[in-house]
KOLSE-365564 format. One record per residue (C-alpha): y, x, z. Coordinates in steps of 0.001 Angstrom, whole numbers, plus 524288, in hexadecimal, padded with zeros to 5 digits. Layout:
N
+-------+-------+-------+
!     v !     u !     w !
+-------+-------+-------+
!     Y !     X !     Z !
...
+-------+-------+-------+
# end
This chain:
324
+-------+-------+-------+
!     v !     u !     w !
+-------+-------+-------+
! BFDC2 ! 1BE2B ! E754B !
! C03F6 ! 1BF67 ! E827E !
! C00E2 ! 1B64B ! E8E01 !
! C0C69 ! 1B166 ! E95D0 !
! C042C ! 1B292 ! EA23E !
! C0039 ! 1C0B1 ! E9F69 !
! C0690 ! 1CD53 ! EA308 !
! C14F7 ! 1CE07 ! EA256 !
! C16F5 ! 1BF41 ! EA69E !
! C1AE0 ! 1C2EE ! EB4BB !
! C2911 ! 1BFA8 ! EB1DE !
! C261B ! 1B208 ! EACDF !
! C1D33 ! 1AFA3 ! EB877 !
! C27B7 ! 1B3DD ! EC239 !
! C3194 ! 1AA33 ! EBB77 !
! C275C ! 19F50 ! EBB4A !
! C238D ! 1A1DA ! EC993 !
! C323F ! 1A1C0 ! ECD04 !
! C342D ! 19431 ! EC625 !
! C2858 ! 18E4C ! ECD5B !
! C2CFF ! 19383 ! EDACE !
! C3B19 ! 18DD3 ! ED810 !
! C3516 ! 180F9 ! ED3CB !
! C2C67 ! 18049 ! EDFC9 !
! C387B ! 183CE ! EE895 !
! C4074 ! 17966 ! EE20F !
! C359B ! 16EF1 ! EE43A !
! C34D1 ! 17311 ! EF333 !
! C4371 ! 1726F ! EF45F !
! C431B ! 163DB ! EF178 !
! C3B76 ! 16200 ! EFE7E !
! C4172 ! 16C6E ! F07B3 !
! C4F4C ! 16D75 ! F02A4 !
! C5A3C ! 162E9 ! F02BD !
! C5B3A ! 15C04 ! EF5CA !
! C693C ! 15F86 ! EF3BC !
! C6649 ! 16DED ! EF53C !
! C5B55 ! 16D40 ! EEB46 !
! C64D2 ! 16599 ! EE1ED !
! C6F47 ! 16F93 ! EE426 !
! C6679 ! 17A93 ! EE00C !
! C6163 ! 17410 ! ED40D !
! C6F04 ! 17110 ! ECFCC !
! C72CC ! 17ED3 ! ED1FB !
! C667D ! 1834D ! EC9C4 !
! C6A35 ! 179E3 ! EBF2A !
! C77DB ! 17ED4 ! EBEC2 !
! C73A6 ! 18CED ! EBDE9 !
! C6A22 ! 18989 ! EB331 !
! C7447 ! 181D4 ! EABDF !
! C7E34 ! 18D2E ! EAD4B !
! C74EE ! 19812 ! EA9E6 !
! C7088 ! 19086 ! E9DC3 !
! C7DD4 ! 18FF9 ! E985E !
! C8058 ! 19DC2 ! E9C78 !
! C7517 ! 1A2A6 ! E94CA !
! C7905 ! 19A12 ! E8949 !
! C86AA ! 19F12 ! E8983 !
! C8263 ! 1AD8B ! E8A14 !
! C7A19 ! 1ABB1 ! E7DCD !
! C7FC2 ! 1AFD3 ! E710B !
! C7F49 ! 1A523 ! E66FC !
! C7A72 ! 1AAF5 ! E5AA1 !
! C7C66 ! 1A4DB ! E4D5C !
! C6FBF ! 1A1B4 ! E46AD !
! C72D9 ! 1A908 ! E3A6D !
! C7518 ! 1B5CC ! E4292 !
! C67B9 ! 1B456 ! E47EA !
! C61FA ! 1B18D ! E3B72 !
! C6A18 ! 1BC06 ! E34D9 !
! C67A5 ! 1BF93 ! E26D5 !
! C5C51 ! 1B55C ! E26FD !
! C594D ! 1B65C ! E1871 !
! C58B6 ! 1C55D ! E16DD !
! C5660 ! 1CB48 ! E2470 !
! C4F30 ! 1C782 ! E3108 !
! C55C8 ! 1C8A7 ! E3E2C !
! C5E5D ! 1D3E6 ! E42CE !
! C5874 ! 1E192 ! E452A !
! C5532 ! 1E29E ! E53BF !
! C4D43 ! 1EFA4 ! E52A6 !
! C57C1 ! 1F6C0 ! E59F2 !
! C5707 ! 1EE3A ! E665E !
! C4E71 ! 1F24A ! E71AC !
! C4687 ! 1E633 ! E713A !
! C45B4 ! 1D8C6 ! E6927 !
! C3D78 ! 1CE0C ! E6DEB !
! C3BBC ! 1C085 ! E67F0 !
! C340C ! 1B585 ! E6CEA !
! C2FFE ! 1AB2F ! E62D2 !
! C2B1A ! 19DE7 ! E6793 !
! C20A0 ! 198A0 ! E5DFF !
! C1DC2 ! 18A1C ! E5D88 !
! C12B4 ! 182CF ! E56DA !
! C12B3 ! 17F5B ! E480E !
! C1F48 ! 1800A ! E40A6 !
! C2788 ! 186EB ! E4B15 !
! C1E80 ! 192D2 ! E4B06 !
! C1E9D ! 1930D ! E3C40 !
! C2D1D ! 192FF ! E3BE0 !
! C2EDB ! 19CD9 ! E465A !
! C2561 ! 1A624 ! E3F5E !
! C2D03 ! 1A523 ! E32AB !
! C39F0 ! 1A732 ! E39EB !
! C34A6 ! 1B3EC ! E4090 !
! C2F57 ! 1B8F4 ! E339C !
! C3C9C ! 1B681 ! E2CF3 !
! C44DE ! 1BCA9 ! E37EE !
! C3BE3 ! 1C6C9 ! E3D96 !
! C404C ! 1D490 ! E3EB7 !
! C36CF ! 1DDEE ! E454E !
! C3A15 ! 1E98D ! E4DBE !
! C31FE ! 1F1C3 ! E5797 !
! C39B9 ! 1ECC6 ! E62E8 !
! C370E ! 1DE20 ! E5F6C !
! C2DFA ! 1D575 ! E6709 !
! C293E ! 1C77F ! E63A0 !
! C23DF ! 1BDF4 ! E6D15 !
! C1E22 ! 1B15D ! E67B1 !
! C1CF3 ! 1A612 ! E7154 !
! C12AF ! 19BEC ! E6D03 !
! C0D35 ! 1903F ! E7495 !
! BFF20 ! 1905C ! E7839 !
! BF62F ! 189E3 ! E6DE9 !
! BFF7A ! 18C6A ! E62BA !
! BF632 ! 193C1 ! E5983 !
! BFEBB ! 19192 ! E4D87 !
! C0ABB ! 198F5 ! E53FA !
! C0119 ! 1A3F8 ! E5862 !
! BFB82 ! 1A536 ! E4AF6 !
! C08B4 ! 1A550 ! E4509 !
! C0D89 ! 1AFD8 ! E4E62 !
! C0217 ! 1B842 ! E4AC4 !
! C053D ! 1B6C1 ! E3C3D !
! C13BD ! 1B9FD ! E3E0B !
! C10B8 ! 1C619 ! E45C1 !
! C06FE ! 1CA69 ! E3B6D !
! C11E5 ! 1C98B ! E3106 !
! C1AF7 ! 1D080 ! E39F3 !
! C1120 ! 1DB45 ! E3C2A !
! C0EF9 ! 1DC5D ! E2D6B !
! C1E1F ! 1DD34 ! E2B05 !
! C2077 ! 1E71F ! E358B !
! C1431 ! 1EFE3 ! E3381 !
! C199D ! 1FB7A ! E3B90 !
! C1B0F ! 1F3F4 ! E47DF !
! C2920 ! 1F159 ! E46B5 !
! C2798 ! 1E276 ! E487A !
! C2761 ! 1E2FF ! E5717 !
! C1DDA ! 1DD0E ! E607E !
! C1A13 ! 1CEC7 ! E6406 !
! C11E2 ! 1C6AC ! E6D4F !
! C0EB5 ! 1B8B0 ! E6F2C !
! C0F12 ! 1AFF8 ! E7B15 !
! C094D ! 1A287 ! E7CB6 !
! C0F37 ! 1986C ! E85A1 !
! C0A82 ! 18AFB ! E890D !
! C0FCE ! 18086 ! E80B6 !
! C19BA ! 17834 ! E8867 !
! C147B ! 16B6C ! E83E3 !
! C08E8 ! 168CA ! E7B45 !
! C0807 ! 15CDA ! E725C !
! C0514 ! 1506D ! E7A01 !
! C05E1 ! 15752 ! E86B0 !
! C0AB5 ! 14EFE ! E9213 !
! C1934 ! 15169 ! E968E !
! C1416 ! 15376 ! EA4B9 !
! C0B07 ! 15EAD ! EA126 !
! C1441 ! 16420 ! E97B0 !
! C1D35 ! 16794 ! EA340 !
! C130C ! 17164 ! EA802 !
! C104A ! 17795 ! E9B0D !
! C1EC8 ! 1784B ! E97CF !
! C2007 ! 17FFC ! EA4A7 !
! C14A3 ! 18854 ! EA1DD !
! C1AC3 ! 18B03 ! E9430 !
! C2800 ! 18EE3 ! E9A82 !
! C2133 ! 197F9 ! EA371 !
! C1A6A ! 19E94 ! E9903 !
! C2668 ! 19F49 ! E908D !
! C2CFB ! 1A70C ! E9BD5 !
! C2206 ! 1B0B4 ! E9A6F !
! C2367 ! 1B156 ! E8BDF !
! C3260 ! 1B39F ! E8DC0 !
! C310A ! 1BE85 ! E97F4 !
! C2446 ! 1C54F ! E9579 !
! C2631 ! 1D324 ! E8F8F !
! C1DC0 ! 1D46C ! E8373 !
! C11CE ! 1DCD4 ! E859C !
! C15AD ! 1E4B1 ! E7956 !
! C224E ! 1E7B7 ! E7EF9 !
! C1EC7 ! 1ECFC ! E8CA8 !
! C28C0 ! 1EDBE ! E9760 !
! C2544 ! 1FC1E ! E9A93 !
! C2979 ! 1FF9E ! E8C09 !
! C3474 ! 1F58B ! E88E7 !
! C392B ! 1F19A ! E9662 !
! C3F1E ! 1E37C ! E9753 !
! C432F ! 1E3F6 ! E8851 !
! C3860 ! 1D9EF ! E8502 !
! C38E2 ! 1D1A6 ! E919C !
! C3F68 ! 1C63E ! E8B17 !
! C4033 ! 1C1DE ! E7CA7 !
! C4D7B ! 1C415 ! E7652 !
! C4C2A ! 1B856 ! E6E17 !
! C4423 ! 1AB92 ! E6EA4 !
! C424F ! 1A54D ! E61AB !
! C3CE1 ! 1970D ! E6097 !
! C3D90 ! 18CBB ! E55AD !
! C396B ! 17F85 ! E5B27 !
! C2CFC ! 17EF3 ! E6321 !
! C2F26 ! 17866 ! E70F0 !
! C2A41 ! 184A5 ! E7782 !
! C35AB ! 18BBA ! E716C !
! C3FDB ! 183F2 ! E7946 !
! C3807 ! 1861C ! E85FA !
! C37C1 ! 19559 ! E834D !
! C46C4 ! 19596 ! E8175 !
! C493C ! 18CBC ! E8D1D !
! C419C ! 195A9 ! E95F0 !
! C48CF ! 1A162 ! E8FF1 !
! C5557 ! 19AA8 ! E9369 !
! C50F1 ! 19825 ! EA159 !
! C4D41 ! 1A623 ! EA316 !
! C5B20 ! 1A9E8 ! E9F34 !
! C6139 ! 19FAB ! EA7D3 !
! C5A5A ! 1A4CF ! EB428 !
! C5C95 ! 1B34D ! EB085 !
! C4E51 ! 1B557 ! EADB9 !
! C50F8 ! 1BAAE ! EA064 !
! C5C46 ! 1C195 ! E9A66 !
! C65CD ! 1B9A2 ! E92B5 !
! C65D3 ! 1C2FA ! E86F8 !
! C5701 ! 1C015 ! E851F !
! C4F89 ! 1B42F ! E8156 !
! C596F ! 1B01C ! E7772 !
! C54F8 ! 1A2FF ! E70D7 !
! C546F ! 19FCE ! E6257 !
! C50F6 ! 192A2 ! E5E1B !
! C4EC9 ! 18FD6 ! E4FBE !
! C4CCF ! 1813E ! E4C32 !
! C420E ! 17ED9 ! E42A6 !
! C4610 ! 17DC6 ! E345A !
! C4026 ! 17045 ! E3406 !
! C4ADF ! 16A72 ! E3CBE !
! C560D ! 16721 ! E32B9 !
! C5C2F ! 15AEA ! E394C !
! C58FA ! 15C03 ! E4848 !
! C5463 ! 16684 ! E5229 !
! C4636 ! 1660E ! E570E !
! C4458 ! 16304 ! E65B5 !
! C4379 ! 171CA ! E68AB !
! C5013 ! 173AD ! E60FD !
! C56D5 ! 1687E ! E68C6 !
! C5277 ! 16EE3 ! E752E !
! C58A9 ! 17C02 ! E7160 !
! C64C3 ! 17506 ! E6C0C !
! C67CF ! 16DB0 ! E77FF !
! C6430 ! 17838 ! E8247 !
! C6B2A ! 182AC ! E79B3 !
! C628B ! 18D7C ! E7F96 !
! C5FB1 ! 19403 ! E72E4 !
! C6843 ! 19FA9 ! E6EDE !
! C66F9 ! 19CB1 ! E60C0 !
! C637E ! 18F16 ! E5B21 !
! C621E ! 18E6A ! E4BEF !
! C5D23 ! 18465 ! E4274 !
! C57C3 ! 18580 ! E34DE !
! C5FE4 ! 17AB6 ! E2D19 !
! C6E0D ! 177DC ! E2A02 !
! C6D0B ! 1694E ! E2E46 !
! C6749 ! 16C67 ! E3B25 !
! C7192 ! 176FE ! E3D7E !
! C7C3A ! 16D14 ! E3AA0 !
! C763F ! 16375 ! E4481 !
! C7410 ! 16D4D ! E4F7A !
! C7E42 ! 1773E ! E4D3A !
! C7481 ! 18235 ! E4DCE !
! C7478 ! 18D75 ! E43AC !
! C6B89 ! 18B46 ! E374C !
! C6424 ! 197AD ! E3446 !
! C5CB5 ! 19233 ! E28A7 !
! C4E89 ! 190C8 ! E270E !
! C49AB ! 19CFC ! E2DEB !
! C3C74 ! 19852 ! E3152 !
! C379E ! 19478 ! E23AD !
! C2CF4 ! 19BD0 ! E1C85 !
! C346D ! 1A5F3 ! E142B !
! C344E ! 1B47A ! E121B !
! C3383 ! 1BA67 ! E1F82 !
! C4068 ! 1C183 ! E1EC3 !
! C3E62 ! 1C892 ! E2BF4 !
! C30E3 ! 1CDD8 ! E297D !
! C3465 ! 1D285 ! E1B4F !
! C4035 ! 1D97E ! E20E0 !
! C370A ! 1E058 ! E2AC2 !
! C2E69 ! 1E4DD ! E1F91 !
! C3A03 ! 1E9F6 ! E1828 !
! C3EBC ! 1F16F ! E23E3 !
! C3115 ! 1F6EA ! E26BF !
! C2EE7 ! 1FA9B ! E183B !
! C3BFC ! 1FD02 ! E116E !
! C3A72 ! 1FDF0 ! E0296 !
! C2C4D ! 1F9DC ! E0356 !
! C2CA2 ! 1EB68 ! E0569 !
! C2A63 ! 1E094 ! DFC26 !
! C2BFA ! 1D32C ! E0244 !
! C2106 ! 1CDBB ! DFA06 !
! C1668 ! 1D8B1 ! DFBA7 !
! C1B07 ! 1DF49 ! E0891 !
! C1B70 ! 1EDC1 ! E0A86 !
! C11FF ! 1F7B6 ! E057C !
! C14C5 ! 20008 ! E10A9 !
! C12B0 ! 1F556 ! E1A56 !
! C05F3 ! 1F227 ! E1489 !
! C018F ! 20080 ! E1544 !
! C05D4 ! 2008C ! E234E !
! BFEC0 ! 1F450 ! E26DF !
! BF276 ! 1FABF ! E206E !
! BF3C9 ! 20740 ! E2790 !
! BF53E ! 1FF79 ! E3458 !
! BE94D ! 1F762 ! E3148 !
! BE13C ! 2039B ! E2E14 !
! BE49F ! 20A76 ! E3B0C !
+-------+-------+-------+
# end
């Protein structure tokens, strides 16, 4: 597990310090600079943010949900093993959100040596931490030769705890946002800069499916791109609405819907698809045969894989690894 305040978080610290200095300067300007000058500056800033937001949105290629979930019944995601780097960030929420995300990852996972996964979990969420460890154990079992890639975990402060007052939640939300900046910009220790350069500086794709923290993560990512602090071809956002929502969107779903910051917004029911106009990808987060992991086992052990018993060669390899 990586600390957001540890080595490699200098980039986030610099951004945070810059924001604080700008806030202090803005506050002082109210006392030492004419009000009309301050109002003009704020208006220009608002116009810049507004224009950049739509510029970033217009530059994003709208991908059909069925393309992203290509061949969902027989194959996992596309083969990315030829790319120099592939980096996913998964936002895990408590309870059912994490369970759905884990099932979706198992269903669509396709490992490769150039793949890195980062799991973002709020502090105190032991359920998500346990689920992540279980998932990675399954991935390690499916890709016994180390072809499943690398992963790490980062904990961030929960934006607002249950029954927390609105006033104190302002500070915890700001702390959460700062820690998210670190999670989005800190190079993984398993992909060091001296070996991989800046290839793993920013996640290529952020995947979330409902927890409130997921919207904050994507909002921070959008702000980084608006102010040219992150490249526009990184931090692509995928929002998958829960399968339990069949008539209306969740609160997080509504935030994504109205801000339109997600590069891909999909739902899991026809009825909700008709209401929102978002593509329906079917129930991709239910507990079924893990197509992605089974496909990985077949790739690793061609001609020697039984979906019910596994691979005899894989079992032998695991035994040899354990003995050594």
